[in-house]
C-alpha angles and dihedrals in degrees: 000000000000127000095256092054091050091049091050092052094047091047092050090047091050093048092050091050089053093045094050092044090051093047092051093048097039097086089054099046103032127070117239093261093054092042089054090052091050090050091053092049092048088054089052088054088067094060088045089058089056091049089051091051094054098034107027096040104024103029096236111137104202119189094181106068088118088078094065093036090057093044091058090048093051092050092056093042093051091054093048091048092052092043089057100040100089092102095050126088113279089005092272130122114287097242091066089069090061090065099038095254111151101170126060111249112250096244090058093060098079090054090070085081116079091204092054090047094051090052095042093053090072104015099057094051090044094052094045093047092047091048094049091044093051092052089054101038096048087063090050093241111163144142119037091349090060091050091050092049093051090050090049090051088050091055091048092053092044093054092044095051091041092060099046098094096150095046107038103003093262116223093004093063128198120299120218105173093082095044125100130246125171088353094301133099111261092225094054120115094246093052092046090054089051091051090049092057091043091051093048091052093047092049090056091045091049090052092051090047092049091045090052090052096052095043094057129072089271089063092049090055090050091054089047090053090051095049103034117358096175090057091050089052090047090054090060102263122126106225091196093070095045093048091046092052096048091045089053091049090051089050091052092050090049091052092052089047092051093050093052092044092050096055090048098043093044099232145051121206141155086271086085086068097055118124097239092056093054090047089052089058089059091048092054091055094042093052096041094046126275116231092030103083091202089062090057090057093047093045094052095047100039097043094048093046089049089049090054094048095044093045091054092054101031109016097185099044105068097083090056092047093048092048092048091048092052093048090049092052095046094048101035109017107030091166093053129241098294093044089049092053093045092050094056089260098152089066090054100044093121091056091047090054092048094245095116130038116238118233114254092217135018094021092185092066123089117257093228092076097240091126118071127208110232119208 
C-alpha cells in the first residue's frame, strides 16, 4: 500500500469521525429549525451519492435526477395524505374536493399500504430510470447528447406533473407537514427529530452500499466505461447493461432522498423537477469531489448550509457565489476539494493557481535544480 492510499484512508476515517460526532451532537447544540435544515441537507446527500456513481465513476452526466427525486417524494406524500384523510369527505385527501373529484384515482389505492409505499419509494424511481437509461444506452448515446436527453426528460415530467391538478394537485403539490404518522403530526418537533436520525442512518448506509459497489469488479467496469468504453466492449463486457444498472441504482437513491426530503420540508411539488435544482445536484458533487463518494456527501451538506446562511444575510447574492464557486472548481480544482486534498493538492497550490510551472518529468524534484537524477 503506497503512501497516497494510506493518506486517503486516514483522511476518510478522520472525516467520518467528525461527521458522526457532529450528527450525534447536533440535536443537543442546534435549535429545531437548524436541525431540520441539517436533516434536509443530509437527505440531499443521498441523491448526490447517486450522481457521483453515474458521473464520477461512470462518466454519465445526468441533468435529470430531479425526476426520480420527485417521484420518491410523491410516493411518501401520497401515503401520508391517505393516512390522514379519514376526516375528509369520501375519505380522500381534501384537495380532491376543490376539483370536484369524489372517487380516489386508481393509482392512489396501493399507497394505502405502508409496505407498498416503502418499496415504491425506491423501486418506482429505479425502474423508470433503468427503463429510460436502457432506451438511451442501447443506442450508444453518451456525452453531451446524454445530458441533453436527461434534461429534456426532466422538462417532460415537470410539465406533466405541473398540469395534473385533479390527480396530484398540480402546481400546488402535496403537503406533508400537517399529515399524521404514528399518531403524531409529521411537522411536529418530535417527528422531525425522528426523521433527522433516520436520515443520518440512511446516509451512512447509502455510503457503505455505494462504496461496496465501486470496490467490487462492477465498480472496476464502471471506471473502465468512463475512461475507455470501446476497450471495455472489446474485453467482452456489454456497457449497456452496466450503465443501465448503475443508472437504476442512482434513481433508487434519488427516490429515497426525495422521500426523506419531502417529510422534512413539508411538501413535494413539481418544483423538485426544475432544471436548476438538478444542475445544483451536479454542482454539489463537482465541488465536493466527484469519484470520491464522501465528497458528494460533504458537498451537498456544506453547500446547502452555506446557501441557507448566505441567503439569510444577503438574499440576492447566493447565485453569484455559487456560480463563482463552480467556475473556480472547474478551472482550478477539477477533482473537487476532497479529491484535491487526497491527491496531495495542498502541496501544489501554486501550480494549480498558475503561479508556478509544473515539471514535465520527475514532478517530486524541486524546480531549482538542487536535486540530481542518478542513473
